[in-house]
KEROFI-297835 format. One record per residue (C-alpha): residue number from 1; residue in one letter; x, y, z. Coordinates in Angstrom, 2 decimals, padded with zeros to 5 digits. Layout:
! residues N
{NUM,'a',{X,Y,Z}}
...
This chain:
! residues 470
{1,'m',{000.00,000.00,000.00}}
{2,'p',{001.51,003.38,-000.95}}
{3,'p',{002.32,005.80,001.87}}
{4,'t',{-000.37,008.29,002.83}}
{5,'l',{001.49,010.61,005.20}}
{6,'p',{001.61,014.33,004.34}}
{7,'p',{004.66,015.47,002.33}}
{8,'d',{005.88,017.63,005.24}}
{9,'i',{006.14,014.55,007.45}}
{10,'f',{008.10,012.70,004.78}}
{11,'a',{010.44,015.69,004.48}}
{12,'i',{011.15,015.44,008.22}}
{13,'i',{011.78,011.70,007.90}}
{14,'f',{014.14,012.27,004.99}}
{15,'g',{016.09,014.69,007.15}}
{16,'h',{017.06,011.78,009.43}}
{17,'l',{018.27,009.55,006.59}}
{18,'e',{021.83,009.10,005.43}}
{19,'a',{022.78,010.58,002.07}}
{20,'r',{023.06,007.09,000.57}}
{21,'d',{019.48,006.31,001.60}}
{22,'v',{018.22,009.53,000.02}}
{23,'l',{019.97,008.64,-003.23}}
{24,'n',{018.58,005.09,-003.12}}
{25,'v',{015.06,006.50,-002.79}}
{26,'r',{015.73,008.61,-005.86}}
{27,'l',{016.76,005.52,-007.85}}
{28,'v',{013.32,003.97,-007.38}}
{29,'r',{011.79,006.45,-009.82}}
{30,'p',{013.30,004.99,-013.05}}
{31,'y',{012.17,001.47,-012.10}}
{32,'a',{008.68,002.75,-011.30}}
{33,'l',{008.40,004.19,-014.81}}
{34,'l',{009.28,000.79,-016.25}}
{35,'f',{007.24,-001.58,-014.12}}
{36,'l',{004.38,000.35,-012.48}}
{37,'p',{001.18,001.43,-014.23}}
{38,'r',{001.15,005.10,-015.12}}
{39,'g',{-001.06,007.12,-012.80}}
{40,'s',{-001.24,004.42,-010.15}}
{41,'a',{-000.91,005.31,-006.47}}
{42,'s',{002.41,003.44,-006.25}}
{43,'e',{003.82,005.25,-009.27}}
{44,'k',{002.71,008.58,-007.79}}
{45,'a',{004.36,007.72,-004.46}}
{46,'c',{007.66,006.98,-006.25}}
{47,'k',{007.39,010.30,-008.05}}
{48,'d',{006.76,012.12,-004.76}}
{49,'f',{009.76,010.42,-003.15}}
{50,'h',{011.91,011.39,-006.12}}
{51,'q',{010.90,015.02,-005.70}}
{52,'l',{011.49,014.86,-001.94}}
{53,'s',{015.05,013.62,-002.54}}
{54,'k',{015.79,016.87,-004.39}}
{55,'l',{014.40,019.27,-001.83}}
{56,'r',{016.73,022.02,-000.70}}
{57,'i',{015.89,021.48,002.97}}
{58,'i',{017.04,017.85,002.73}}
{59,'w',{020.50,018.64,001.35}}
{60,'d',{020.92,021.64,003.62}}
{61,'s',{020.28,019.35,006.60}}
{62,'l',{022.71,016.70,005.31}}
{63,'l',{025.36,019.33,004.65}}
{64,'q',{025.01,020.78,008.14}}
{65,'r',{025.08,017.39,009.86}}
{66,'d',{027.68,015.44,007.86}}
{67,'v',{030.00,018.22,006.67}}
{68,'i',{029.82,021.51,008.54}}
{69,'q',{029.39,020.05,012.03}}
{70,'l',{032.41,017.82,011.36}}
{71,'d',{034.55,020.79,010.29}}
{72,'i',{034.96,019.41,006.76}}
{73,'p',{035.86,022.15,004.25}}
{74,'i',{033.58,022.76,001.27}}
{75,'p',{035.53,023.46,-001.93}}
{76,'g',{034.23,025.54,-004.80}}
{77,'l',{032.16,028.07,-002.87}}
{78,'h',{034.54,030.99,-003.54}}
{79,'g',{032.99,033.11,-000.83}}
{80,'r',{029.34,032.33,-001.61}}
{81,'a',{027.09,031.85,001.42}}
{82,'l',{025.29,028.52,001.74}}
{83,'d',{021.90,030.19,002.06}}
{84,'t',{022.31,031.58,-001.47}}
{85,'l',{022.75,028.13,-003.05}}
{86,'a',{020.00,026.22,-004.80}}
{87,'a',{019.18,022.60,-003.94}}
{88,'e',{021.32,021.21,-006.77}}
{89,'e',{024.26,023.35,-005.67}}
{90,'l',{023.93,022.20,-002.06}}
{91,'e',{023.88,018.58,-003.18}}
{92,'h',{026.96,019.15,-005.33}}
{93,'a',{028.73,020.87,-002.42}}
{94,'f',{027.88,017.92,-000.17}}
{95,'h',{029.33,015.30,-002.51}}
{96,'t',{032.39,017.39,-003.39}}
{97,'a',{033.27,018.02,000.26}}
{98,'l',{033.08,014.34,001.19}}
{99,'k',{034.93,013.28,-001.95}}
{100,'l',{037.78,015.65,-001.06}}
{101,'r',{037.89,014.46,002.55}}
{102,'r',{038.04,010.78,001.52}}
{103,'n',{040.90,011.49,-000.86}}
{104,'w',{042.63,013.85,001.57}}
{105,'v',{042.97,011.23,004.35}}
{106,'a',{043.80,008.25,002.12}}
{107,'d',{047.17,006.51,002.42}}
{108,'s',{048.13,007.71,-001.05}}
{109,'p',{045.81,010.57,-002.07}}
{110,'v',{045.20,010.77,-005.80}}
{111,'i',{046.31,013.97,-007.53}}
{112,'r',{043.35,014.83,-009.75}}
{113,'r',{045.18,017.60,-011.58}}
{114,'a',{048.65,019.15,-011.48}}
{115,'v',{049.51,022.56,-012.90}}
{116,'l',{053.05,023.81,-013.45}}
{117,'v',{053.26,027.58,-013.16}}
{118,'i',{056.22,029.31,-014.78}}
{119,'g',{057.38,031.77,-012.17}}
{120,'v',{060.17,034.32,-012.19}}
{121,'p',{063.09,033.27,-014.44}}
{122,'n',{066.51,032.69,-012.86}}
{123,'s',{065.09,032.69,-009.35}}
{124,'r',{064.41,030.51,-006.34}}
{125,'i',{061.09,030.40,-004.48}}
{126,'i',{061.59,031.57,-000.89}}
{127,'a',{058.04,031.41,000.42}}
{128,'l',{054.40,030.91,-000.60}}
{129,'f',{051.35,032.46,001.09}}
{130,'l',{047.62,032.23,000.41}}
{131,'l',{045.74,035.47,000.94}}
{132,'p',{042.77,035.08,003.34}}
{133,'d',{040.17,036.04,000.74}}
{134,'e',{037.64,033.26,000.21}}
{135,'s',{036.07,034.82,-002.86}}
{136,'s',{039.30,034.66,-004.90}}
{137,'r',{042.02,032.16,-004.10}}
{138,'r',{045.10,034.34,-004.51}}
{139,'l',{048.64,033.14,-003.95}}
{140,'i',{051.63,035.28,-003.03}}
{141,'s',{055.04,034.00,-004.12}}
{142,'l',{058.35,035.42,-002.95}}
{143,'s',{061.33,034.71,-005.21}}
{144,'s',{064.99,035.63,-004.82}}
{145,'l',{066.96,036.35,-007.98}}
{146,'y',{070.16,034.40,-008.46}}
{147,'g',{073.26,036.59,-008.55}}
{148,'q',{071.46,039.68,-007.19}}
{149,'q',{071.79,039.98,-003.43}}
{150,'g',{068.90,041.66,-001.65}}
{151,'v',{066.67,041.64,-004.75}}
{152,'v',{063.38,039.73,-004.67}}
{153,'v',{060.23,039.57,-006.77}}
{154,'i',{056.80,039.46,-005.13}}
{155,'c',{054.03,038.03,-007.32}}
{156,'c',{050.31,037.58,-006.76}}
{157,'w',{048.65,034.71,-008.65}}
{158,'d',{044.97,034.11,-009.28}}
{159,'t',{044.58,030.35,-008.70}}
{160,'s',{040.79,030.21,-009.14}}
{161,'s',{041.08,029.66,-012.90}}
{162,'l',{042.29,026.49,-014.60}}
{163,'d',{045.50,028.21,-015.63}}
{164,'p',{046.77,030.49,-012.82}}
{165,'i',{047.79,033.95,-013.99}}
{166,'c',{050.02,036.58,-012.44}}
{167,'i',{047.87,039.60,-011.57}}
{168,'a',{050.49,041.61,-009.67}}
{169,'r',{054.28,041.76,-009.64}}
{170,'r',{056.84,043.97,-007.93}}
{171,'e',{060.62,043.81,-007.80}}
{172,'v',{061.98,044.89,-004.41}}
{173,'r',{065.56,045.98,-003.81}}
{174,'q',{067.10,046.22,-000.35}}
{175,'f',{064.63,043.57,000.73}}
{176,'g',{064.57,042.75,004.43}}
{177,'r',{061.56,040.76,005.63}}
{178,'m',{057.91,040.24,004.69}}
{179,'a',{054.57,039.20,006.22}}
{180,'v',{051.12,038.66,004.70}}
{181,'n',{047.99,040.04,006.34}}
{182,'r',{046.23,037.10,007.98}}
{183,'v',{042.78,038.65,007.69}}
{184,'a',{040.97,040.10,004.71}}
{185,'s',{041.48,043.81,005.35}}
{186,'s',{041.42,047.14,003.57}}
{187,'h',{044.63,048.11,005.36}}
{188,'g',{046.86,046.19,002.96}}
{189,'k',{047.90,042.72,001.87}}
{190,'i',{051.65,042.61,002.51}}
{191,'a',{054.05,044.25,004.97}}
{192,'v',{057.59,044.33,003.56}}
{193,'v',{060.85,045.84,004.80}}
{194,'v',{062.58,047.88,002.10}}
{195,'g',{065.82,049.34,003.38}}
{196,'p',{065.02,051.45,006.48}}
{197,'k',{061.28,051.55,005.73}}
{198,'l',{058.32,049.32,006.39}}
{199,'e',{056.02,049.42,003.37}}
{200,'i',{052.43,048.21,003.18}}
{201,'l',{051.41,046.88,-000.23}}
{202,'s',{047.83,046.68,-001.47}}
{203,'l',{046.28,045.40,-004.69}}
{204,'a',{044.93,048.03,-007.05}}
{205,'s',{041.62,047.33,-008.74}}
{206,'g',{040.91,048.07,-012.38}}
{207,'t',{044.45,047.68,-013.70}}
{208,'s',{045.43,045.07,-016.27}}
{209,'s',{049.18,045.53,-015.88}}
{210,'p',{050.74,043.24,-013.23}}
{211,'s',{053.66,045.65,-012.81}}
{212,'q',{051.25,048.38,-011.64}}
{213,'a',{048.87,046.25,-009.57}}
{214,'f',{050.87,046.44,-006.33}}
{215,'v',{050.53,049.90,-004.78}}
{216,'t',{052.22,051.25,-001.66}}
{217,'s',{049.41,052.24,000.70}}
{218,'a',{051.73,053.19,003.59}}
{219,'s',{055.43,053.78,004.15}}
{220,'i',{056.76,053.93,007.71}}
{221,'e',{060.20,055.13,008.76}}
{222,'v',{061.48,052.61,011.29}}
{223,'d',{063.78,053.66,014.12}}
{224,'h',{065.28,050.20,014.75}}
{225,'d',{067.09,047.55,012.76}}
{226,'i',{064.29,045.21,011.68}}
{227,'q',{065.31,041.58,011.96}}
{228,'g',{061.86,040.26,011.16}}
{229,'v',{058.27,041.12,010.28}}
{230,'d',{056.56,038.49,012.37}}
{231,'g',{052.88,039.30,012.09}}
{232,'f',{050.33,041.34,010.12}}
{233,'h',{046.72,041.37,011.32}}
{234,'g',{044.36,044.05,010.07}}
{235,'s',{046.19,047.30,010.76}}
{236,'l',{048.61,045.81,013.32}}
{237,'v',{052.17,044.85,012.37}}
{238,'l',{054.65,043.04,014.62}}
{239,'t',{058.38,043.62,013.99}}
{240,'r',{061.52,042.87,015.99}}
{241,'d',{065.16,043.77,016.27}}
{242,'r',{067.86,041.67,017.94}}
{243,'l',{066.47,042.18,021.44}}
{244,'r',{062.83,043.27,021.40}}
{245,'s',{059.55,043.07,019.50}}
{246,'y',{057.50,046.09,018.42}}
{247,'l',{053.80,046.36,017.65}}
{248,'w',{052.70,049.08,015.23}}
{249,'d',{049.37,050.39,014.04}}
{250,'i',{049.89,051.46,010.43}}
{251,'n',{047.09,054.01,010.87}}
{252,'n',{049.17,055.74,013.57}}
{253,'p',{052.86,054.96,012.93}}
{254,'a',{054.01,057.36,015.68}}
{255,'a',{052.55,055.02,018.32}}
{256,'k',{054.02,051.63,019.13}}
{257,'i',{054.26,049.01,021.86}}
{258,'i',{057.43,047.25,022.98}}
{259,'l',{056.97,043.62,024.00}}
{260,'i',{059.39,042.80,026.80}}
{261,'n',{060.89,039.37,026.31}}
{262,'d',{061.10,037.04,029.26}}
{263,'a',{064.79,037.17,030.22}}
{264,'t',{064.64,033.60,031.54}}
{265,'q',{063.32,032.30,028.21}}
{266,'p',{065.41,033.80,025.42}}
{267,'g',{065.28,032.08,022.11}}
{268,'q',{064.72,032.27,018.41}}
{269,'f',{061.35,033.61,017.25}}
{270,'l',{059.36,030.93,015.41}}
{271,'d',{055.76,032.07,014.94}}
{272,'c',{053.02,034.28,016.36}}
{273,'i',{049.27,034.73,016.41}}
{274,'l',{048.23,038.36,016.38}}
{275,'a',{044.69,039.26,017.44}}
{276,'e',{042.95,042.45,018.51}}
{277,'q',{043.11,041.63,022.23}}
{278,'f',{046.30,039.60,022.55}}
{279,'i',{049.46,038.27,020.92}}
{280,'i',{050.77,034.71,021.26}}
{281,'v',{054.50,034.47,020.58}}
{282,'l',{056.13,031.09,019.98}}
{283,'k',{059.89,030.92,020.54}}
{284,'a',{062.46,028.15,020.69}}
{285,'g',{062.29,028.04,024.48}}
{286,'a',{058.80,029.17,025.40}}
{287,'m',{055.35,030.38,024.42}}
{288,'e',{054.20,033.79,025.66}}
{289,'l',{050.82,035.52,025.66}}
{290,'y',{050.63,039.32,025.82}}
{291,'a',{047.48,041.33,026.54}}
{292,'l',{046.93,044.30,024.24}}
{293,'p',{045.28,047.61,025.14}}
{294,'p',{042.20,048.75,023.17}}
{295,'s',{044.44,051.12,021.19}}
{296,'i',{048.16,051.84,020.96}}
{297,'p',{048.82,055.03,022.92}}
{298,'a',{050.97,057.74,021.38}}
{299,'g',{053.50,059.46,023.58}}
{300,'p',{057.14,060.44,023.99}}
{301,'a',{057.98,056.90,025.13}}
{302,'p',{056.43,053.69,023.78}}
{303,'l',{054.28,051.53,026.03}}
{304,'e',{056.10,048.45,027.34}}
{305,'l',{054.26,045.19,027.93}}
{306,'g',{055.36,041.96,029.57}}
{307,'p',{053.78,038.55,029.02}}
{308,'v',{050.67,037.70,031.02}}
{309,'v',{051.53,034.02,030.96}}
{310,'t',{054.58,032.03,029.82}}
{311,'h',{054.90,028.32,029.09}}
{312,'s',{058.40,026.81,028.85}}
{313,'w',{058.98,023.90,026.49}}
{314,'q',{060.53,020.75,027.89}}
{315,'w',{063.17,020.76,025.15}}
{316,'r',{064.43,023.41,022.81}}
{317,'v',{062.23,023.71,019.72}}
{318,'d',{063.91,023.48,016.33}}
{319,'d',{060.96,024.59,014.16}}
{320,'a',{057.26,025.25,014.71}}
{321,'a',{054.05,026.72,013.32}}
{322,'m',{050.70,027.75,014.79}}
{323,'s',{047.23,028.11,013.32}}
{324,'v',{043.81,029.06,014.65}}
{325,'r',{041.10,026.47,014.14}}
{326,'h',{037.83,027.83,012.82}}
{327,'g',{034.76,025.68,013.00}}
{328,'p',{031.45,025.09,014.79}}
{329,'r',{032.88,022.39,017.05}}
{330,'t',{036.47,023.47,017.61}}
{331,'n',{035.62,026.93,018.95}}
{332,'n',{038.75,028.66,017.64}}
{333,'g',{041.40,026.69,019.46}}
{334,'v',{045.06,027.01,018.46}}
{335,'t',{046.96,024.12,016.89}}
{336,'i',{050.71,024.09,017.51}}
{337,'l',{052.91,021.85,015.39}}
{338,'l',{056.55,021.72,016.45}}
{339,'r',{059.74,019.72,016.13}}
{340,'y',{062.12,019.50,019.05}}
{341,'g',{065.84,019.94,018.51}}
{342,'t',{068.49,017.36,019.38}}
{343,'l',{072.20,017.18,020.04}}
{344,'f',{072.63,015.33,016.75}}
{345,'p',{073.60,017.24,013.59}}
{346,'w',{070.39,016.11,011.87}}
{347,'a',{066.74,016.81,012.54}}
{348,'v',{064.38,014.39,014.24}}
{349,'n',{061.63,013.06,011.97}}
{350,'v',{058.96,013.44,014.65}}
{351,'l',{056.42,016.26,014.96}}
{352,'h',{054.37,017.10,018.03}}
{353,'q',{050.86,018.46,017.81}}
{354,'y',{049.80,020.57,020.78}}
{355,'e',{046.51,022.38,021.33}}
{356,'l',{045.71,025.59,023.16}}
{357,'r',{042.17,024.82,024.18}}
{358,'p',{039.60,027.61,024.48}}
{359,'n',{038.90,028.78,028.00}}
{360,'l',{035.14,028.35,028.35}}
{361,'f',{035.08,030.87,031.20}}
{362,'y',{036.96,033.62,029.37}}
{363,'d',{035.19,036.98,029.46}}
{364,'p',{036.25,039.09,026.44}}
{365,'f',{034.66,042.19,027.99}}
{366,'s',{036.88,042.04,031.08}}
{367,'p',{040.62,042.80,031.22}}
{368,'l',{042.82,039.97,030.01}}
{369,'t',{044.75,038.72,033.04}}
{370,'e',{046.33,035.52,034.26}}
{371,'m',{042.92,034.63,035.72}}
{372,'n',{041.02,035.59,032.56}}
{373,'l',{042.82,034.04,029.59}}
{374,'p',{041.30,033.22,026.18}}
{375,'y',{042.97,029.78,026.29}}
{376,'d',{043.80,027.18,028.88}}
{377,'f',{047.52,027.10,029.66}}
{378,'p',{049.68,025.09,029.33}}
{379,'p',{049.03,023.69,025.83}}
{380,'g',{048.05,020.04,025.81}}
{381,'l',{049.71,017.36,023.69}}
{382,'n',{047.31,015.78,021.20}}
{383,'d',{049.56,013.68,019.01}}
{384,'t',{053.12,012.76,018.12}}
{385,'i',{053.59,012.15,014.42}}
{386,'g',{056.49,010.14,013.03}}
{387,'s',{057.71,010.05,009.46}}
{388,'p',{055.96,007.40,007.32}}
{389,'p',{057.97,004.25,006.52}}
{390,'h',{060.46,004.42,003.68}}
{391,'r',{058.91,002.93,000.57}}
{392,'s',{060.43,001.23,-002.44}}
{393,'y',{059.48,004.08,-004.78}}
{394,'f',{062.86,005.72,-004.09}}
{395,'n',{065.68,004.43,-006.27}}
{396,'h',{068.30,006.39,-004.31}}
{397,'a',{068.82,006.38,-000.57}}
{398,'d',{070.70,009.68,-000.49}}
{399,'r',{068.07,011.93,-002.05}}
{400,'g',{064.37,012.30,-002.71}}
{401,'q',{061.48,014.12,-001.08}}
{402,'r',{058.10,013.08,000.25}}
{403,'l',{055.10,015.25,001.00}}
{404,'a',{053.43,013.55,003.95}}
{405,'g',{050.77,014.53,006.44}}
{406,'k',{048.05,013.50,008.82}}
{407,'l',{044.61,014.86,009.64}}
{408,'a',{045.10,016.68,012.94}}
{409,'t',{043.19,015.40,015.92}}
{410,'v',{041.57,017.79,018.35}}
{411,'n',{040.53,017.13,021.93}}
{412,'y',{039.29,019.95,024.10}}
{413,'e',{038.65,017.82,027.15}}
{414,'s',{040.89,019.48,029.73}}
{415,'s',{042.97,017.44,032.13}}
{416,'e',{044.68,018.93,035.13}}
{417,'d',{046.99,015.93,035.44}}
{418,'e',{048.26,016.07,031.85}}
{419,'e',{052.03,015.88,031.59}}
{420,'e',{054.58,016.40,028.87}}
{421,'p',{055.36,013.17,026.99}}
{422,'g',{058.45,011.16,027.62}}
{423,'l',{060.83,010.00,024.91}}
{424,'a',{059.16,006.61,024.84}}
{425,'q',{055.96,008.22,023.55}}
{426,'f',{057.54,010.07,020.66}}
{427,'t',{056.86,007.45,018.01}}
{428,'s',{053.30,006.63,019.04}}
{429,'s',{051.87,007.49,015.63}}
{430,'m',{053.00,008.38,012.14}}
{431,'a',{051.95,010.40,009.15}}
{432,'t',{049.22,008.45,007.41}}
{433,'s',{049.14,010.09,003.97}}
{434,'v',{051.89,010.52,001.39}}
{435,'y',{050.61,013.16,-001.02}}
{436,'a',{053.54,013.22,-003.42}}
{437,'y',{057.15,012.15,-003.76}}
{438,'q',{060.03,012.75,-006.13}}
{439,'e',{063.60,011.58,-006.67}}
{440,'e',{065.02,015.11,-006.65}}
{441,'d',{065.41,017.66,-003.84}}
{442,'n',{064.15,020.84,-005.50}}
{443,'w',{061.00,021.48,-003.44}}
{444,'v',{061.89,024.44,-001.25}}
{445,'a',{058.50,025.89,-000.16}}
{446,'v',{055.00,024.55,000.44}}
{447,'e',{051.56,026.06,001.04}}
{448,'l',{048.32,024.24,001.81}}
{449,'d',{044.84,025.21,000.63}}
{450,'e',{042.76,022.81,002.69}}
{451,'v',{039.46,024.35,001.62}}
{452,'e',{040.02,023.87,-002.11}}
{453,'g',{042.07,020.68,-001.74}}
{454,'k',{045.31,022.03,-003.16}}
{455,'i',{048.97,021.68,-002.22}}
{456,'i',{051.26,024.31,-003.71}}
{457,'l',{054.98,023.62,-004.06}}
{458,'g',{057.76,026.09,-004.79}}
{459,'h',{060.88,024.98,-006.66}}
{460,'d',{064.47,026.13,-006.56}}
{461,'d',{064.21,027.13,-010.25}}
{462,'g',{061.35,029.61,-009.69}}
{463,'f',{058.58,027.25,-010.86}}
{464,'i',{055.42,026.56,-008.86}}
{465,'t',{053.45,023.30,-008.89}}
{466,'i',{049.78,023.30,-007.88}}
{467,'q',{048.45,019.84,-007.04}}
{468,'e',{044.67,019.46,-006.86}}
{469,'y',{043.07,016.60,-004.94}}
{470,'v',{039.40,017.12,-005.86}}
C-alpha cells in the first residue's frame, strides 16, 4: 500500500536519513516508470519520493550534519554563502566536500590535476602564502633572484582559474623581511621591509598591468634595525630587532608598543598569532601571551608590555608553526605543530601536535589577566607524528622528497593531570598520507589550501606546482 502521510512529514523523515538512503530512494523512480502502471498510487508515491530527494531542505540538513558540524571544508564556494545556493548546488557541495575528505585522508591521495606555473626566471622560491580572501584564491610567491643579493620579486597569482595567472608583480631591492595580512582587510595585503622603511602593499583594482597592480598604501620610517616582520593582522604589524619586538598600528605609525621578552626564556622567534586583544609568541624556548590595550597610545615613550603568561617547552624547539582552528565544534582553538631539537647534527623526523584549548570561562569584555585568559595554559599534547615508513618508490637512498601529512586530531577535554610526553611516547603514531614524492630535492617551499584541496609547491628554479586533490 503506498504511503499516505503528508509530504511535510516525509520531508522530516528524509532529514534523518543518510545521504546514501536519500539517493537510493531517488533511484526507485526509473524502475517505477518501467514496471508500475502510469497514474497508479504506487507510481505517484515513487514520483513524490523522487521530488522529496531533491528538496533544498534535505540537502541543507545533510550538509550541516555530515559536513559543517564535522569541520569538513567545502571546496568551490569561492565566498558564496550557503543560504544563497539552490538545492542542486547544495547537493553538489555535499558530494564534493566528502569526496575531497576521503581522498585527503587516504594513504596515497590521488592527484586529480597538477599545474606547473612558470614563475620568475633565474630565481628561487623563498616562500608561498595564500591570501585570506575566500572569494578569490590568490597566492603570493616570494622569489629571490640568483646573482642579485637583496633583490626579490613578489608576485600575486589568481589560482581560481584552470591556468593560474600573475595579476600583480613587484621587484623589491634592499629587501629585508615580509609578512602577509592574515585577515581580509582594507589596510593592505603585505608588509615588507625595504631598506630602512616598512612598506604596506595593497592590490589596485581596475588595472590590467601586473607591474602596476601592487601599490604602496603606507610607508613607515622605522627607528630600529628590523630583523623580522613576524605578524600582520588588520592594521597591526609586529616587527623585531635583535632584542625586542614592536607592535605598530599602520594608521598611527608614531605610536608603538614594545613587547618585553622574558629574560629567563630567550630564544629564536618561530611564529606568532596576532589578534585584537592579545598576541601569542612562539619561541624556541617558550610560548608567551601578551594582553593588548584597546588602542596603541601615542607618547614620547612607547608603552612596554610583559607577558601575562609564559609556558616553557621541555626541550628546545627546532621549528614550529601555529594556526587558529575555525569551525562550529572546535571553537577557535590554536593548533601548535613543532619539532624538538636534538644534540645530533640532523633533525628528528617526529612532529608534536599541541593544542591551546579555548577557555570556556573567558570573558572578552573584562581585562585579560592571568585569571582571565582566552585559552587554557599550558598547551596540551594531542599527538606525536612520526615520518611514514620508507617505501620502495625511491631508487636512491641519499636523495628524494616526500610530501606527507596527517589529519590533525583535536581534543578539548581538559585534564589537570596532563604531563609532557616522555621520549618513549615520541613514536606513538605516524603520518598516514603521502601526497607526493620525487627523486630530486628541488621542493623548497609549500603552502596548503585545505578548503580547495590544493597543495602548492615552490621549486628552486622559480617554478610553482599546484596539485589538486578534488
